Wavefront OBJ file of the C-alpha trace (Angstrom):
o trace
v 11.392 33.907 7.903
v 12.373 30.343 8.918
v 14.991 29.856 11.590
v 18.461 29.079 10.263
v 20.373 26.128 11.714
v 24.030 25.188 11.579
v 23.428 21.430 11.446
v 20.302 19.353 10.866
v 19.319 15.735 10.294
v 16.735 14.491 7.777
v 15.063 11.227 8.776
v 13.877 9.326 5.680
v 10.958 6.929 6.198
v 8.322 6.337 3.516
v 9.828 9.002 1.230
v 12.853 7.285 -0.323
v 13.829 9.895 -2.921
v 16.080 12.946 -3.184
v 13.694 15.149 -5.198
v 10.414 16.988 -4.519
v 10.771 16.035 -0.852
v 9.226 18.386 1.716
v 11.402 17.643 4.759
v 14.617 17.489 2.711
v 13.799 20.792 1.009
v 13.156 22.635 4.286
v 16.262 21.168 5.893
v 18.569 22.084 3.003
v 17.079 25.554 2.645
v 17.384 26.385 6.351
v 20.643 24.693 7.336
v 24.357 25.099 6.708
v 24.989 21.333 6.921
v 22.414 18.563 6.432
v 22.932 14.921 7.403
v 20.547 12.185 6.237
v 19.525 8.906 7.895
v 17.326 5.893 7.282
v 16.428 3.425 10.034
v 15.536 -0.197 9.403
v 13.241 0.010 12.401
v 13.357 -3.155 14.490
v 10.000 -2.229 16.045
v 8.571 -3.045 12.590
v 11.026 -5.605 11.230
v 11.178 -7.855 14.290
v 7.416 -8.397 14.024
v 7.586 -9.694 10.427
v 6.950 -13.422 10.284
v 8.933 -14.499 7.216
v 12.593 -13.858 6.347
v 11.503 -13.708 2.687
v 9.776 -10.331 2.813
v 9.603 -8.482 -0.500
v 8.956 -5.163 1.233
v 12.257 -5.269 3.115
v 14.113 -6.174 -0.074
v 12.356 -3.384 -1.994
v 13.348 -0.886 0.718
v 16.927 -2.236 0.777
v 17.327 -1.782 -2.982
v 15.700 1.664 -2.887
v 17.930 2.762 0.001
v 21.006 1.671 -1.907
v 19.984 3.869 -4.853
v 19.107 6.812 -2.597
v 22.465 6.606 -0.832
v 24.316 6.619 -4.154
v 22.290 9.654 -5.329
v 23.075 11.589 -2.140
v 26.780 10.772 -2.386
v 26.801 12.094 -5.955
v 25.681 15.440 -4.540
v 28.284 15.596 -1.789
v 26.131 14.076 0.952
v 25.559 10.582 2.305
v 22.889 8.398 3.880
v 23.581 7.026 7.336
v 21.814 3.668 7.743
v 20.812 2.122 11.055
v 19.288 -1.244 11.974
v 17.815 -0.554 15.404
v 14.742 0.771 17.166
v 14.102 4.183 15.599
v 12.708 5.544 18.847
v 16.153 5.150 20.403
v 18.398 5.454 17.338
v 17.248 8.858 16.075
v 17.772 10.813 19.340
v 21.113 9.037 19.841
v 22.333 9.891 16.326
v 21.070 13.473 16.602
v 23.147 13.921 19.746
v 26.205 12.233 18.176
v 26.050 14.553 15.165
v 25.347 17.571 17.401
v 22.449 18.691 15.199
v 20.009 21.369 16.317
v 16.971 19.924 14.544
v 15.592 16.723 13.040
v 13.358 16.950 9.966
v 10.906 14.298 8.758
v 7.709 13.939 6.776
v 4.536 13.063 8.635
v 3.235 9.518 8.951
v -0.449 9.058 9.750
v -0.614 5.605 11.302
v -1.244 5.629 15.073
v 1.844 3.535 15.868
v 4.037 5.877 13.814
v 2.490 8.949 15.450
v 3.247 7.491 18.891
v 6.833 6.684 17.831
v 7.347 10.206 16.470
v 6.006 11.757 19.654
v 8.401 9.650 21.725
v 11.289 10.752 19.489
v 10.204 14.401 19.738
v 10.102 14.154 23.549
v 13.613 12.707 23.744
v 14.979 15.289 21.312
v 13.397 18.057 23.356
v 15.289 16.837 26.429
v 18.489 17.534 24.516
v 17.074 20.849 23.235
v 16.884 19.504 19.671
v 13.881 20.603 17.591
v 11.712 18.190 15.570
v 9.989 19.549 12.443
v 7.497 17.512 10.392
v 5.882 18.190 7.018
v 3.125 16.960 4.722
v 4.610 14.932 1.889
v 2.859 11.631 1.123
v -0.605 13.071 0.409
v -2.028 16.080 -1.425
v -4.390 17.034 1.427
v -3.977 15.848 5.005
v -5.735 15.826 8.369
v -8.246 18.722 8.457
v -7.495 20.316 5.075
v -10.675 18.938 3.476
v -13.719 19.229 5.742
v -17.465 19.627 5.253
v -19.063 23.066 5.567
v -19.908 22.045 9.131
v -16.199 21.535 9.822
v -16.524 17.734 10.052
v -14.522 15.046 8.216
v -16.224 13.513 5.194
v -17.593 9.991 5.617
v -18.742 9.612 2.001
v -16.269 9.615 -0.858
v -18.067 11.476 -3.662
v -18.523 14.793 -1.802
v -14.979 14.442 -0.442
v -13.660 13.993 -3.989
v -15.640 16.994 -5.203
v -14.272 19.157 -2.397
v -10.754 17.790 -2.961
v -10.778 18.532 -6.707
v -12.357 21.941 -6.149
v -9.560 22.903 -3.753
v -6.798 21.379 -5.908
v -4.661 24.004 -7.626
v -1.065 24.596 -8.740
v 0.084 25.372 -5.212
v -0.776 21.916 -3.819
v 1.021 20.007 -6.593
v 4.016 22.346 -6.949
v 7.320 20.455 -6.567
v 9.814 21.308 -3.840
v 12.980 22.533 -5.646
v 15.402 20.454 -3.586
v 18.249 20.770 -6.118
v 18.562 24.524 -5.541
v 19.994 23.920 -2.068
v 22.122 20.795 -2.608
v 25.266 22.623 -1.490
v 24.042 22.143 2.097
v 24.536 18.357 2.037
v 27.083 17.398 4.697
v 29.882 15.000 3.906
v 30.214 12.297 6.535
v 33.572 11.364 8.124
v 34.786 7.925 6.971
v 34.623 6.450 10.479
v 30.990 7.478 10.870
v 30.101 6.408 7.323
v 31.504 2.922 8.001
v 29.668 2.648 11.305
v 26.358 3.571 9.645
v 26.764 1.662 6.372
v 24.195 -0.449 4.538
v 24.260 -3.938 6.040
v 23.246 -7.027 4.094
v 19.673 -8.304 4.186
v 20.965 -11.499 5.750
v 22.598 -9.647 8.636
v 19.177 -8.184 9.477
v 17.537 -11.619 9.393
v 16.071 -11.465 5.878
v 16.749 -13.269 2.612
v 16.377 -12.414 -1.049
v 12.968 -12.999 -2.631
v 11.836 -13.200 -6.258
v 11.865 -9.430 -6.904
v 14.445 -9.726 -9.686
v 12.676 -12.644 -11.333
v 9.446 -10.619 -11.224
v 11.300 -7.726 -12.877
v 9.857 -5.305 -10.324
v 11.890 -2.111 -10.701
v 12.883 -0.583 -7.382
v 13.957 2.835 -6.162
v 13.565 6.253 -7.752
v 14.676 4.999 -11.179
v 12.116 2.173 -11.012
v 9.298 4.543 -10.089
v 10.272 6.936 -12.883
v 10.380 4.146 -15.460
v 6.988 2.741 -14.456
v 5.313 6.154 -14.460
v 6.728 7.113 -17.850
v 5.380 3.841 -19.247
v 1.988 4.374 -17.596
v 1.586 7.891 -19.011
v 1.718 6.417 -22.547
v -1.413 4.317 -21.776
v -3.151 6.375 -19.086
v -5.890 7.431 -21.529
v -7.123 3.794 -21.558
v -6.854 3.387 -17.771
v -10.553 3.741 -16.991
v -11.424 0.666 -19.056
v -8.229 -1.377 -18.910
v -7.884 -1.164 -15.113
v -10.640 -3.749 -14.507
v -9.101 -6.639 -16.445
v -6.334 -8.488 -14.592
v -4.901 -10.070 -17.757
v -4.504 -6.616 -19.363
v -1.681 -4.147 -18.669
v -4.061 -1.564 -17.225
v -2.867 -0.334 -13.794
v 0.097 1.936 -13.148
v 1.869 -0.693 -10.973
v 3.082 2.241 -8.869
v 1.398 1.273 -5.591
v 4.609 0.036 -3.935
v 6.443 3.156 -5.133
v 3.711 5.328 -3.632
v 3.933 3.307 -0.434
v 7.648 3.919 0.000
v 7.785 7.352 -1.598
v 10.203 6.601 -4.425
v 7.806 8.724 -6.506
v 6.278 12.089 -5.609
v 2.510 12.151 -5.102
v 2.559 15.787 -6.244
v 4.195 14.889 -9.551
v 1.770 12.023 -10.150
v -1.325 14.056 -9.285
v -0.116 17.080 -11.257
v 0.472 14.970 -14.385
v -2.951 13.288 -14.183
v -4.668 16.606 -13.433
v -3.068 18.374 -16.397
v -3.597 15.547 -18.912
v -7.342 16.035 -18.565
v -8.655 12.898 -20.293
v -11.058 10.264 -19.021
v -8.336 7.766 -18.118
v -6.204 10.362 -16.328
v -9.259 11.581 -14.414
v -10.056 7.988 -13.420
v -6.543 7.520 -12.086
v -6.586 10.871 -10.281
v -9.794 9.616 -8.665
v -7.806 6.666 -7.244
v -5.192 9.044 -5.821
v -8.028 10.975 -4.164
v -9.321 7.710 -2.637
v -5.830 7.284 -1.171
v -6.005 10.714 0.491
v -9.554 9.921 1.653
v -8.449 6.804 3.533
v -5.565 8.694 5.172
v -8.045 11.345 6.297
v -10.365 8.670 7.711
v -7.492 7.117 9.675
v -6.465 10.529 11.039
v -9.953 11.104 12.439
v -10.560 7.479 13.427
v -7.308 6.079 14.882
v -9.402 3.375 16.597
v -9.582 1.633 13.201
v -6.010 0.491 13.887
v -7.386 -1.426 16.889
v -9.671 -3.532 14.702
v -12.810 -1.416 15.106
v -15.455 -1.224 12.387
v -16.024 2.254 11.006
v -19.745 1.614 11.506
v -19.858 0.550 15.145
v -22.979 -1.603 14.829
v -21.024 -4.082 12.696
v -18.664 -4.872 15.570
v -21.533 -7.092 16.745
v -21.208 -9.397 13.697
v -20.402 -12.933 14.801
v -18.705 -14.702 11.908
v -18.549 -18.528 11.899
v -14.821 -18.324 10.948
v -14.354 -21.827 9.535
v -10.554 -22.248 9.729
v -10.331 -24.848 6.952
v -12.144 -22.423 4.634
v -9.735 -19.649 5.578
v -6.760 -21.931 4.831
v -8.223 -22.820 1.426
v -8.721 -19.116 0.660
v -5.149 -18.280 1.692
v -3.721 -21.060 -0.468
v -5.907 -20.380 -3.516
v -7.747 -23.699 -3.264
v -11.389 -22.651 -2.931
v -12.580 -24.206 -6.195
v -13.495 -20.769 -7.582
v -10.859 -20.137 -10.287
v -10.732 -16.323 -10.261
v -10.493 -16.200 -6.457
v -7.792 -18.875 -6.476
v -5.815 -17.193 -9.267
v -5.898 -13.891 -7.373
v -4.719 -15.443 -4.107
v -1.918 -17.296 -5.872
v -0.859 -14.055 -7.568
v -0.640 -12.486 -4.106
v 1.339 -15.386 -2.643
v 3.738 -15.623 -5.583
v 4.326 -11.922 -6.258
v 3.198 -9.855 -3.262
v 0.835 -7.988 -5.595
v -2.856 -8.350 -6.363
v -4.846 -6.562 -9.034
v -7.251 -4.050 -7.465
v -10.425 -5.556 -8.970
v -9.378 -8.891 -7.524
v -8.750 -7.399 -4.087
v -12.456 -6.558 -4.040
v -13.492 -9.979 -5.370
v -11.345 -11.992 -2.944
v -12.340 -9.828 0.029
v -16.043 -10.115 -0.770
v -15.631 -13.884 -1.186
v -13.884 -14.311 2.172
v -16.431 -12.260 4.109
v -19.714 -12.949 2.342
v -19.193 -16.406 0.851
v -16.969 -18.001 3.470
v -18.418 -15.897 6.340
v -14.991 -15.174 7.792
v -14.220 -12.023 9.763
v -12.795 -9.330 7.469
v -10.004 -8.716 9.992
v -8.565 -12.153 9.175
v -8.267 -11.163 5.533
v -6.959 -7.717 6.414
v -4.149 -9.309 8.436
v -3.286 -11.771 5.662
v -3.030 -8.993 3.091
v -0.920 -6.978 5.556
v 1.578 -9.861 5.687
v 1.679 -10.542 1.954
v 1.184 -7.274 0.042
v 4.398 -5.569 -1.031
v 2.409 -2.317 -1.265
v 0.719 -2.787 2.123
v -0.458 0.504 3.503
v -2.642 0.352 6.612
v -5.053 3.146 5.645
v -5.784 1.783 2.164
v -5.826 -1.881 3.240
v -8.209 -1.242 6.127
v -10.351 1.009 3.948
v -10.554 -1.613 1.209
v -11.427 -4.455 3.550
v -14.073 -2.461 5.388
v -15.493 -1.369 2.016
v -15.812 -4.987 0.886
v -17.216 -6.096 4.269
v -19.779 -3.236 4.242
v -18.539 -2.119 7.661
v -16.632 0.931 6.432
v -17.296 4.486 5.392
v -19.097 4.743 2.049
v -18.837 0.956 1.757
v -20.772 -1.203 -0.651
v -24.209 -2.075 0.788
v -24.251 -5.272 2.862
v -26.576 -6.924 0.330
v -24.186 -6.321 -2.560
v -22.284 -9.590 -2.842
v -19.927 -10.294 -5.732
v -20.666 -13.499 -7.640
v -17.171 -14.954 -8.173
v -18.237 -16.785 -11.348
v -19.871 -13.818 -13.084
v -16.938 -11.585 -12.035
v -14.647 -14.121 -13.684
v -16.715 -14.226 -16.882
v -16.866 -10.441 -17.070
v -13.304 -9.463 -16.201
v -11.268 -12.457 -17.394
v -13.517 -13.588 -20.268
v -10.888 -15.730 -22.003
v -9.441 -17.096 -18.770
v -5.981 -15.734 -19.570
v -5.301 -14.585 -15.998
v -6.764 -17.778 -14.516
v -4.602 -19.990 -16.763
v -1.455 -18.167 -15.633
v -2.020 -18.855 -11.936
v -4.213 -21.979 -12.000
v -2.470 -24.028 -14.701
v -4.157 -27.263 -13.600
v -7.362 -26.129 -15.341
v -5.666 -24.466 -18.337
v -7.042 -27.137 -20.662
v -10.630 -25.994 -20.035
v -12.346 -23.989 -22.747
v -12.882 -20.246 -22.319
v -16.438 -20.965 -21.217
v -15.650 -23.889 -18.919
v -12.762 -22.292 -17.062
v -14.982 -20.008 -14.951
v -16.959 -22.879 -13.395
v -15.019 -26.111 -14.022
v -17.158 -28.083 -11.544
v -20.023 -27.922 -14.063
v -18.070 -29.892 -16.680
v -19.420 -33.390 -17.302
v -17.426 -36.403 -16.093
v -16.876 -37.530 -19.679
v -15.496 -34.137 -20.675
v -13.281 -34.064 -17.554
v -11.753 -37.399 -18.607
v -11.313 -36.149 -22.137
v -9.255 -33.122 -21.064
v -7.503 -34.949 -18.178
v -8.844 -32.574 -15.566
v -10.730 -34.200 -12.728
v -12.548 -32.010 -10.207
v -11.675 -33.161 -6.695
v -8.370 -34.557 -7.915
v -6.558 -32.035 -10.160
v -8.507 -29.087 -8.837
v -10.865 -28.800 -5.825
v -14.631 -28.678 -6.055
v -16.085 -25.407 -4.703
v -15.749 -25.432 -0.905
v -19.090 -23.607 -0.573
v -22.155 -22.976 -2.737
v -22.271 -19.272 -3.603
v -26.071 -19.011 -3.733
v -26.532 -20.704 -0.348
v -23.765 -18.683 1.311
v -25.196 -15.451 -0.052
v -28.445 -16.077 1.852
v -26.522 -16.892 5.036
v -24.516 -13.665 4.671
v -27.690 -11.603 4.272
v -29.147 -13.193 7.409
v -25.921 -12.532 9.331
v -25.891 -8.838 8.443
v -29.620 -8.418 9.039
v -29.185 -9.874 12.533
v -27.061 -6.921 13.666
v -28.926 -4.298 11.642
v -32.243 -5.121 13.295
l 1 2 3 4 5 6 7 8 9 10 11 12 13 14 15 16 17 18 19 20 21 22 23 24 25 26 27 28 29 30 31 32 33 34 35 36 37 38 39 40 41 42 43 44 45 46 47 48 49 50 51 52 53 54 55 56 57 58 59 60 61 62 63 64 65 66 67 68 69 70 71 72 73 74 75 76 77 78 79 80 81 82 83 84 85 86 87 88 89 90 91 92 93 94 95 96 97 98 99 100 101 102 103 104 105 106 107 108 109 110 111 112 113 114 115 116 117 118 119 120 121 122 123 124 125 126 127 128 129 130 131 132 133 134 135 136 137 138 139 140 141 142 143 144 145 146 147 148 149 150 151 152 153 154 155 156 157 158 159 160 161 162 163 164 165 166 167 168 169 170 171 172 173 174 175 176 177 178 179 180 181 182 183 184 185 186 187 188 189 190 191 192 193 194 195 196 197 198 199 200 201 202 203 204 205 206 207 208 209 210 211 212 213 214 215 216 217 218 219 220 221 222 223 224 225 226 227 228 229 230 231 232 233 234 235 236 237 238 239 240 241 242 243 244 245 246 247 248 249 250 251 252 253 254 255 256 257 258 259 260 261 262 263 264 265 266 267 268 269 270 271 272 273 274 275 276 277 278 279 280 281 282 283 284 285 286 287 288 289 290 291 292 293 294 295 296 297 298 299 300 301 302 303 304 305 306 307 308 309 310 311 312 313 314 315 316 317 318 319 320 321 322 323 324 325 326 327 328 329 330 331 332 333 334 335 336 337 338 339 340 341 342 343 344 345 346 347 348 349 350 351 352 353 354 355 356 357 358 359 360 361 362 363 364 365 366 367 368 369 370 371 372 373 374 375 376 377 378 379 380 381 382 383 384 385 386 387 388 389 390 391 392 393 394 395 396 397 398 399 400 401 402 403 404 405 406 407 408 409 410 411 412 413 414 415 416 417 418 419 420 421 422 423 424 425 426 427 428 429 430 431 432 433 434 435 436 437 438 439 440 441 442 443 444 445 446 447 448 449 450 451 452 453 454 455 456 457 458 459 460 461 462 463 464 465 466 467 468 469 470 471 472 473 474 475 476 477 478 479 480 481
C-alpha cells in the first residue's frame, strides 16, 4: 500500500492536462491536500532567441485553460516565472508539503535538473516521486532477448506491439480523487498568478491567425477530427497539400492530450490508417528509448560514431538560403517558409528539407537540427535529433548514406499539382502544374509570357542536384573507408 501524505505538490511540465495524468493521479489518491504548480523555467526561456516564440504562447494559453479547469474542481494552479531548480524546493517548503510529484522527462538537461531538485528536497526531508506518463514504454521496458536496447526500429516495433495490452493504455481515473485538490489562500494565489507574456519578455505571435487550437480543449477537438479520417492516414499523410496528419504533435509535446488515449484509440480501431498512425507513436517511443540509452546524443554526437569524422564544407550562404526558403528548389523553399511562418512543417517535408541540407548543400546536420529546434512549435529533442540523424544517415536505423532524395521528383510525386508550393511560394504560382517543380527549366520566352523571371522573381537553383549527389557520396565514402 502506498504511503499516505497530508500535503503534496504536483509539478506540471510537459503534461498540461487534468485527466489521465500519472503524477496527478498518484498525488490525489495518496494525499489529503494536493497543490499544483507550473514553472515557466528561466533556464529554458532565457535561452530562447526571439520574443515571438509560438511555443511559449502555446504553453501560456494551455496553462490558462488548465488553471481554470483545476479551479472548477476546487483546486488551483500556482504559476512561477523563475528557475525551476530553485523555485520548486522553495515552494515545497513554503507550502509545507511532504512530497513533490512529477512525470518523468527523458532529456539529459531535464534529468539533471530533476536530480538537483530531488537533492534539495531531500535536505528538507521532502520526498520526490516521478512517474511514466509521456510514453507507452520507457527506458528498459522494451529490450532485446539479450537485454540490450534496440538499435533498429522494425524489431523494436514488433516487440512494442507484442507487449502492448490493455494495462499499458489504461487511463488514470483522476476524477475519482478530485476531492483532494487544495484550495489556495488568496494571498498565495495572487503571488503565484499567471503573468502576461510581455512581463516574461515574450510577445504574441500568429497562433490565433493560424487557428491553432491550444490546451486540452484544442487537443480534444483535433483528435476527434482526426479520428473521422484516420482510416485514410496511411496514404494522405504523404501529401502536404492534403489534410492527412493528425496535427497533434504540439499537443503531444506539451501533454495536453494523453498518449495512452491516443494509442488505445488507434490500437482498437484496427484499420490500415490507424495502424500506420500507431506506428508513428511507436517511433516516438523508440526515439525516447534511444535518448535514454545514449544521452551523449544531446552533446551533438552521431549515433554511429564513425560519422563524427564527416567534414562538411558548410557553405554559410547556402545555409542562409535554405533557412529563408530561397534555394531555387520550390518544394524545399515552400517547406522552409511553412516552418518560418507557422512553426510547423509537414513530416514528409522534414525528411526532404533535411536530406537537401545535408546531401545537396553538404551542411552539417547539426546546423539544421538547431534551426528546427528554434523554429518548430512541436520541437522535441528526441524526435528532432532522431529525424535529423535518420536523414543524415548517421543515426540508428537511418536511411543508407547513398539514399538521397531528389527534391524535384519528391515535388512531382507528393505535390503533383503544386498546390502546397503555390501557397508558400506565390512568386511562381503562375507556372503550370508541370513547370512549377523545376521552374529554372522554363524557356526565356515562356518566362516573359507568365511574368516570372528566374534570377529575378525567384532564384535559380543554388546547387545542381546531380553534381552535389556525387560529392555527398564521396564525402560519406571517405569516412566509411
